[in-house]
C-alpha positions, -999 to +999 in steps of 0.1 A: -662+077-009-697+068+003-697+094+031-684+106+064-694+089+096-705+108+127-696+097+162-732+084+167-726+058+140-693+046+155-703+043+192-730+018+190-739-011+168-727-001+133-751-006+105-742-035+082-739-012+052-711+006+070-694-025+083-695-042+048-680-011+031-660+005+059-630+011+036-652+034+015-662+056+044-643+083+062-645+102+095-630+134+108-603+134+134-628+154+154-649+122+156-618+103+167-613+128+195-649+123+206-644+085+206-613+089+227-630+112+251-657+086+256-630+059+260-613+079+288-646+083+306-653+045+303-618+038+316-624+058+347-658+043+355-659+010+375-678-017+357-672-003+322-641-022+314-659-043+288-672-013+270-638+004+272-621-026+257-647-026+228-642+011+222-604+007+223-606-021+198-629-001+175-605+029+175-575+006+168-593-010+139-603+023+124-567+036+129-554+007+109-574+019+078-549+042+060-573+069+048-602+065+072-594+096+095-594+129+077-576+160+090-596+191+095-582+215+069-586+250+054-617+240+034-633+225+065-624+257+084-641+278+058-673+256+059-673+258+097-672+296+096-701+297+072-722+273+094-713+291+127-722+325+112-758+315+105-779+332+131-807+306+130-782+277+138-780+267+174-743+258+173-730+228+191-695+234+181-683+197+177-714+189+156-708+220+135-672+211+130-682+176+118-709+189+095-686+214+081-660+188+074-685+167+055-696+198+035-660+206+027-654+171+014-687+171-006-699+139+010-730+129+029-728+127+067-741+095+081-755+100+116-781+088+141-783+124+155-813+143+141-798+176+153-776+177+122-806+188+101-800+223+115-768+227+094-778+243+061-758+228+033-751+195+050-762+164+032-774+143+061-783+106+059-798+089+090-788+054+099 
């Protein structure tokens, strides 16, 4: 596995390295929830039908990959507790959950969000 993808990588134009090897990446079901939340907002906003259709297609494509979405398990829960307990970490809970999931899997987290650098122990790669 090349790494775990953050929501920021999946909402915009995906890097070619990701598209070309999408079957060797993974993402947390937490990221899927964030994508769906954004889809619901797009569906409710007049004029965003095109973006909603693209987002819906992207989610369906990723859903078709048998091992792409990873459940948040006990190891990820443990890693989250460690991250959230760090006093110097300004916790944004969804980001901490995603970072913890990557830590638990022992893979780099690919993101466009520089805020992930605040999570000690996360191997963050920027795209």
